[in-house]
N, C-alpha and C positions, 0 to 999 in steps of 0.2 A: 754143660761144664765148657768155662773159659776161660782163656790166660788171665791170671791176675793183672796182667796190664792194660786189660779192657775194662773200662768202667763201668758201672749198672748203668750210669747217663747215656754210655754210648748203645747200649743193649735196648734200653728203654726206647730211645730215640730211633733204632731200627722197628723194633715191633709197632711204635706207632703208625710209624710210615706205612708198612706193609700191613697192618689189620686196617687202616683205613677208616673210613665215617662210624661202622659199626661198633669201633670200641668206646665203650662206655667210661669201663675203668680201668687200670692196672697198677696191681700192687704187689712189689718185694715183698715175697714173708720168709723166705729163707737163706742161709748163706752158709754153705759148708765147706770149711778145708779140713780135709784128716784120712784116714783111710778109704781107700780104695777111688781117691780122688789124686792123679797124678801131680807131682811135685810141680809148684810154679802156676796151676790152675787151681779151681774154686769149683762148686757147683751152687749157682744161682737157681732162686722158684719165682715165678710169678703166676698171681691169679689175674686171668684177662674176665671182662666180663663182658660181653657183645648185647648189643639189642638196639631193635630197629623201631625208631618213635610211633611208627601206625600200623604196624604189622608183627605177627611171630615169626620168628627167623627159622628156617629150617637147617635140620643138624647138617647137613652139606653143606651149605654156605658157609658155618662156622670151621666146619673141617677143612673146607678150602682154604681158608682165611689162614688157620694156624700150620698147616703145609705150606703156604707162602711165606710166612714168620719163618718159620724152622729153615727153609730153604735159605732165605735170604739170610737168615744170621750163619750159618753153614758156611755161605759161600761168601760172603762182606767180611766177617769179621772171626771165622774159623772156629766159631761155637758149636758143639754138638751138643744133642738132646741126651741128656743121662738116662738109661735104660733100666737101672736098677737101683 
């Protein structure tokens, strides 16, 4: 959930920076404004695909990068992860 003043491009740039070289693709697939979302905010959802060209990734690697992304979004842009 992000303030409407924060652009999707700002969020995508931060995701790409924090995800690192294992991020293969990033796709915005949903935007919602309405019931359950605070006024002046919107809910945005991205699909992230991680891949290493020469090996299989471990769940813990992807989880660590995802946590790093969420932490940076909260700290730098005030974006919070939607829980419901």
